[in-house]
C-alpha positions as CSV (number, residue, x, y, z in Angstrom):
1,M,-6.7,20.9,9.2
2,T,-5.1,17.7,10.4
3,Q,-4.4,16.4,13.9
4,S,-1.7,13.9,14.7
5,S,-2.6,12.9,18.2
6,A,-5.5,11.3,20.1
7,C,-6.1,14.2,22.5
8,T,-9.3,14.1,24.6
9,Q,-11.8,16.9,24.4
10,A,-11.0,17.9,28.0
11,Q,-7.4,18.3,27.1
12,R,-8.3,20.5,24.1
13,D,-10.5,22.6,26.4
14,Q,-7.6,23.0,28.8
15,A,-5.3,24.0,25.9
16,I,-7.7,26.7,24.8
17,A,-7.9,28.1,28.3
18,W,-4.1,28.2,28.5
19,L,-3.8,29.8,25.1
20,L,-6.2,32.6,26.2
21,R,-4.5,33.2,29.6
22,L,-1.1,33.4,28.0
23,R,-2.2,35.9,25.4
24,E,-3.8,38.1,28.1
25,T,-0.7,38.1,30.4
26,P,2.2,36.8,28.3
27,T,4.9,38.1,30.7
28,D,3.5,36.7,34.0
29,P,6.3,34.4,35.4
30,A,4.0,32.5,37.7
31,L,1.6,31.8,34.8
32,R,4.5,30.6,32.6
33,Q,5.7,28.3,35.4
34,A,2.2,26.8,35.8
35,F,1.8,26.4,32.0
36,T,5.1,24.5,31.8
37,A,4.0,22.2,34.6
38,W,0.7,21.6,32.7
39,L,2.6,20.8,29.5
40,T,4.9,18.2,31.2
41,A,2.1,16.6,33.2
42,D,0.8,14.5,30.2
43,P,2.4,13.6,26.9
44,A,-0.8,14.6,25.1
45,H,-0.8,18.2,26.5
46,P,1.8,19.6,24.1
47,D,-0.1,18.1,21.2
48,A,-3.4,19.6,22.5
49,Y,-1.7,23.0,22.8
50,R,-0.3,22.9,19.3
51,E,-3.8,22.1,18.0
52,A,-5.2,25.1,19.9
53,E,-2.4,27.3,18.4
54,A,-3.1,26.0,14.9
55,Q,-6.8,26.6,15.4
56,W,-6.1,30.2,16.6
57,A,-3.9,30.9,13.6
58,W,-6.6,29.7,11.3
59,M,-9.4,31.6,13.0
60,E,-7.4,34.8,13.9
61,P,-8.2,36.7,10.6
62,F,-11.9,36.4,11.5
63,T,-11.4,38.4,14.7
64,R,-11.1,41.5,12.5
65,Q,-14.3,40.8,10.6
66,S,-17.9,41.4,11.5
67,F,-20.3,38.5,11.7
68,A,-23.3,37.8,14.0
69,A,-21.8,35.4,16.5
70,R,-18.7,37.5,17.1
71,D,-20.6,40.8,17.3
72,A,-23.1,39.4,19.7
73,A,-20.4,38.2,22.0
74,L,-18.4,41.4,21.9
75,R,-21.6,43.5,22.8
76,Y,-21.3,42.0,26.3
77,R,-17.8,43.4,27.0
78,A,-17.5,46.1,29.6
79,A,-17.8,49.6,28.0
80,R,-14.5,51.4,29.0
81,N,-12.8,54.3,27.4
82,D,-9.3,52.9,28.0
83,V,-8.7,50.7,24.9
84,R,-5.5,49.3,26.3
85,R,-7.3,47.9,29.4
86,R,-10.2,46.7,27.3
87,R,-8.2,44.8,24.6
88,P,-7.4,41.6,26.7
89,A,-11.1,41.1,27.4
90,I,-12.0,41.8,23.8
91,W,-9.5,39.3,22.5
92,A,-10.4,36.7,25.2
93,T,-14.1,37.0,24.3
94,A,-13.5,36.9,20.6
95,A,-11.2,34.0,21.0
96,T,-13.7,32.1,23.1
97,V,-16.4,32.6,20.5
98,L,-14.2,31.9,17.5
99,L,-12.4,28.9,18.9
100,G,-15.7,27.6,20.1
101,L,-17.0,27.9,16.6
102,G,-13.8,26.4,15.3
103,W,-14.2,23.3,17.5
104,A,-17.9,23.1,16.5
105,V,-16.8,23.0,12.8
106,F,-13.6,21.0,13.1
107,S,-14.3,18.7,16.0
108,P,-15.1,15.0,15.3
109,Q,-18.8,16.0,15.7
110,G,-18.5,19.2,13.6
111,W,-19.8,20.0,10.2
112,Y,-16.4,19.8,8.5
113,G,-14.9,17.3,10.9
114,W,-11.6,16.2,12.2
115,S,-8.9,14.2,10.4
116,S,-5.7,12.4,11.6
117,T,-3.1,10.0,10.3
118,Y,-1.7,7.2,12.3
119,S,1.1,4.8,11.4
120,A,3.1,1.8,12.7
121,G,6.6,1.1,11.5
122,K,8.2,-2.2,10.7
123,G,7.9,-4.6,13.6
124,Q,5.6,-2.2,15.5
125,R,2.0,-2.2,16.5
126,L,-0.1,0.7,17.6
127,T,-3.4,1.0,19.4
128,V,-5.5,4.1,19.0
129,T,-8.7,5.1,20.8
130,L,-10.9,7.4,18.7
131,S,-13.2,10.2,19.9
132,D,-16.3,7.9,19.9
133,D,-14.4,5.2,21.9
134,S,-13.9,3.0,18.8
135,H,-10.5,1.3,18.8
136,L,-8.0,0.8,16.0
137,E,-5.1,-1.6,16.2
138,L,-2.4,-1.2,13.5
139,N,-0.2,-4.0,12.5
140,T,3.4,-3.7,11.3
141,D,4.1,-1.3,8.5
142,T,0.6,0.1,8.5
143,E,-0.8,3.6,7.8
144,V,-4.4,4.8,8.2
145,R,-6.1,8.2,7.7
146,V,-9.1,8.8,9.9
147,R,-11.8,11.3,9.1
148,Y,-14.8,12.0,11.5
149,N,-17.5,14.6,11.1
150,R,-21.1,14.9,12.4
151,N,-22.5,12.7,9.6
152,R,-20.0,9.9,9.1
153,R,-16.8,8.2,10.4
154,H,-14.4,7.0,7.7
155,V,-10.9,5.4,7.7
156,D,-8.6,5.0,4.7
157,L,-6.3,2.1,5.0
158,V,-3.4,3.4,3.1
159,R,-1.3,0.3,3.5
160,G,-0.9,-2.7,5.8
161,E,-3.4,-4.2,8.2
162,A,-5.7,-2.9,11.0
163,F,-8.2,-4.4,13.4
164,F,-11.3,-2.3,14.1
165,E,-13.5,-2.4,17.2
166,V,-16.3,-0.1,16.3
167,R,-18.8,1.6,18.6
168,H,-22.0,1.3,16.6
169,D,-23.9,4.4,15.8
170,T,-26.7,4.3,13.2
171,T,-26.7,8.1,12.9
172,R,-23.0,8.1,11.9
173,P,-21.9,5.1,9.7
174,F,-18.4,3.8,10.1
175,S,-16.6,2.7,6.9
176,V,-13.1,1.6,5.9
177,T,-11.7,2.0,2.4
178,A,-8.8,-0.1,1.2
179,G,-8.0,0.0,-2.5
180,N,-11.2,-0.4,-4.5
181,L,-13.1,-2.0,-1.5
182,T,-15.2,-0.3,1.1
183,V,-16.1,-2.1,4.3
184,R,-19.1,-0.8,6.3
185,D,-19.6,-1.6,9.9
186,I,-22.9,-3.1,11.1
187,G,-21.8,-3.3,14.8
188,T,-18.5,-5.0,14.5
189,A,-15.0,-6.1,15.4
190,F,-13.1,-6.9,12.1
191,D,-9.7,-7.1,10.5
192,V,-8.8,-5.5,7.1
193,Y,-5.5,-6.5,5.4
194,Q,-4.4,-4.8,2.2
195,Q,-2.1,-7.1,0.3
196,P,-0.6,-6.8,-3.2
197,G,-3.5,-7.6,-5.5
198,R,-6.2,-8.1,-2.9
199,V,-7.8,-6.9,0.3
200,S,-8.8,-9.5,2.9
201,V,-11.5,-8.9,5.5
202,A,-12.1,-11.2,8.6
203,V,-15.0,-10.6,11.0
204,Q,-14.6,-11.4,14.6
205,E,-17.9,-10.0,15.9
206,G,-21.1,-8.7,14.4
207,K,-21.4,-8.0,10.7
208,V,-19.8,-5.9,7.9
209,E,-20.9,-5.1,4.4
210,M,-18.2,-5.3,1.7
211,A,-18.8,-3.1,-1.4
212,G,-16.6,-3.3,-4.5
213,G,-17.7,-2.0,-7.9
214,Q,-21.3,-2.9,-8.3
215,Q,-21.1,-6.0,-6.0
216,R,-21.9,-6.3,-2.3
217,R,-21.3,-9.0,0.2
218,E,-22.3,-9.3,3.8
219,L,-20.0,-11.1,6.3
220,S,-20.9,-12.3,9.8
221,A,-18.8,-13.3,12.8
222,G,-16.3,-16.0,11.9
223,E,-16.4,-15.4,8.2
224,Q,-13.6,-14.1,5.8
225,L,-13.6,-12.9,2.2
226,A,-11.1,-11.1,-0.1
227,Y,-11.6,-8.7,-3.0
228,D,-8.9,-8.8,-5.7
229,S,-7.5,-6.3,-8.1
230,D,-9.8,-7.6,-10.9
231,D,-12.8,-6.4,-8.8
232,R,-13.9,-9.9,-7.8
233,F,-14.7,-11.4,-4.5
234,V,-12.5,-14.4,-3.8
235,A,-11.7,-16.8,-0.9
236,A,-9.4,-15.3,1.8
237,G,-6.0,-16.8,2.3
238,Q,-6.4,-17.6,6.0
239,T,-8.7,-20.4,7.1
240,D,-9.9,-19.1,10.4
241,I,-10.2,-15.9,12.5
242,A,-7.6,-17.0,15.1
243,A,-5.0,-17.3,12.3
244,A,-6.0,-14.0,10.7
245,T,-5.8,-12.0,13.9
246,A,-2.9,-13.8,15.7
247,W,-0.7,-10.7,15.0
248,R,-2.6,-8.9,17.7
249,R,-1.0,-11.2,20.2
250,G,2.5,-10.8,18.6
251,Q,2.2,-14.2,16.8
252,L,2.0,-15.7,13.3
253,L,-0.2,-18.7,13.1
254,F,0.2,-20.8,10.0
255,R,-2.1,-23.7,9.2
256,G,-1.1,-25.3,5.9
257,R,0.1,-22.0,4.4
258,P,2.4,-22.1,1.4
259,L,6.0,-21.4,2.2
260,G,6.1,-18.5,-0.3
261,E,3.2,-16.7,1.6
262,V,4.8,-17.5,5.0
263,M,8.1,-15.9,3.9
264,A,6.2,-12.8,2.7
265,E,4.4,-12.5,6.0
266,I,7.7,-12.9,8.0
267,G,9.2,-10.2,5.8
268,R,6.5,-7.7,6.8
269,Y,7.8,-7.7,10.4
270,H,11.5,-7.3,9.8
271,D,13.8,-5.1,7.8
272,V,15.1,-7.9,5.6
273,V,14.6,-9.3,2.1
274,I,13.8,-13.1,2.1
275,R,14.1,-15.0,-1.2
276,L,13.4,-18.5,-2.2
277,R,16.3,-20.0,-4.2
278,D,14.0,-22.4,-6.1
279,P,10.4,-21.3,-6.9
280,K,9.3,-24.9,-6.3
281,L,9.9,-24.4,-2.6
282,A,7.0,-21.9,-2.5
283,G,4.4,-24.7,-2.5
284,L,5.7,-26.4,0.7
285,R,3.1,-26.2,3.5
286,V,3.9,-24.7,6.9
287,N,2.1,-25.4,10.1
288,G,3.0,-23.7,13.4
289,N,2.7,-20.8,15.8
290,F,5.6,-18.3,15.9
291,R,6.5,-15.1,17.6
292,T,6.7,-12.2,15.2
293,E,9.7,-10.5,16.8
294,Q,12.0,-13.5,16.9
295,L,13.3,-13.7,13.4
296,D,16.1,-16.2,13.8
297,N,14.0,-18.5,15.9
298,L,11.2,-18.2,13.4
299,L,13.4,-19.1,10.4
300,N,15.1,-21.9,12.3
301,A,11.7,-23.4,13.2
302,V,10.7,-23.3,9.6
303,A,14.0,-25.0,8.6
304,T,13.3,-27.7,11.2
305,L,9.7,-28.3,9.9
306,L,10.6,-28.4,6.2
307,P,13.4,-29.7,4.1
308,V,15.0,-26.3,3.6
309,K,18.0,-24.4,5.0
310,I,18.4,-20.7,5.7
311,K,21.4,-18.7,4.5
312,R,22.2,-15.1,5.4
313,L,23.9,-13.2,2.6
314,G,24.2,-10.1,4.7
315,E,22.4,-8.2,7.4
316,R,19.3,-7.7,5.4
317,E,19.3,-10.5,2.8
318,I,18.2,-14.1,3.5
319,V,17.9,-16.9,1.1
320,V,15.9,-20.1,1.6
321,E,17.1,-23.1,-0.3
322,A,16.4,-26.8,-0.5
323,S,18.3,-29.0,2.0
324,D,19.7,-32.5,1.3
325,K,16.5,-33.9,2.8
326,L,14.4,-32.7,-0.1
């Protein structure tokens, strides 16, 4: 099962309670009105209720089977001859037991665990608080898949870049996989950026262990390292943590970065294609601090700093070419 929202456990418990009440008395208008009010009280409530419904659908076949936990619970129901009067209580008790078992199995602390996918589109950022109070910040055009269970916490960085603030727990290791690299938390705040041909890691606080192939490296606060597609550890492109994590403040911070890399970074945040007319321009060095959302201002600033000029060939195509100053 997957879950697409960051609902709290309290909200899930409320959703289960509403599910049981509505199944017992589905035609009660006052109950329906109260349920609608609960749904609209918080944007997370509809997601929590959908999760409860999905869990019910998955567990419902077991209500007709005999197993120890279910049978023990149902033995406590009132012994009545009227089956029609007895059925709501039977279903409520069975549902309570089964959904309780379901959450024990599929909750973030359960045996099987809990999984979810989060994504941020072009030019967007997303902050997610996980069930253990760890935090993820997703940069533009980023997707992650989170999987928690009672033994481990794991994130797959499908694409893009994410910053992790991890609540350390020695009993449940936290790891991130990006390409062929696995990053293990050792009490940390760190950034992982999956680029074409390499994965870069920058540590802001604490330590991480990077594992690729048969090689391992340990990084401490202030250090950066990359792992390339040839399964080698190489120097990271950025020179300091402030530059590597400036995106969290809506900024791009370049300190002597080649123009080719700068244009590629700018292109991540906007739905445009940026080309260099002459490959020789790629080696020009850029220094400056720019706002990610201001494309025209950003490009004009680059044209002011360097002997280049910007040409728009359409809404989504931009060409950078040498100016007369070069």
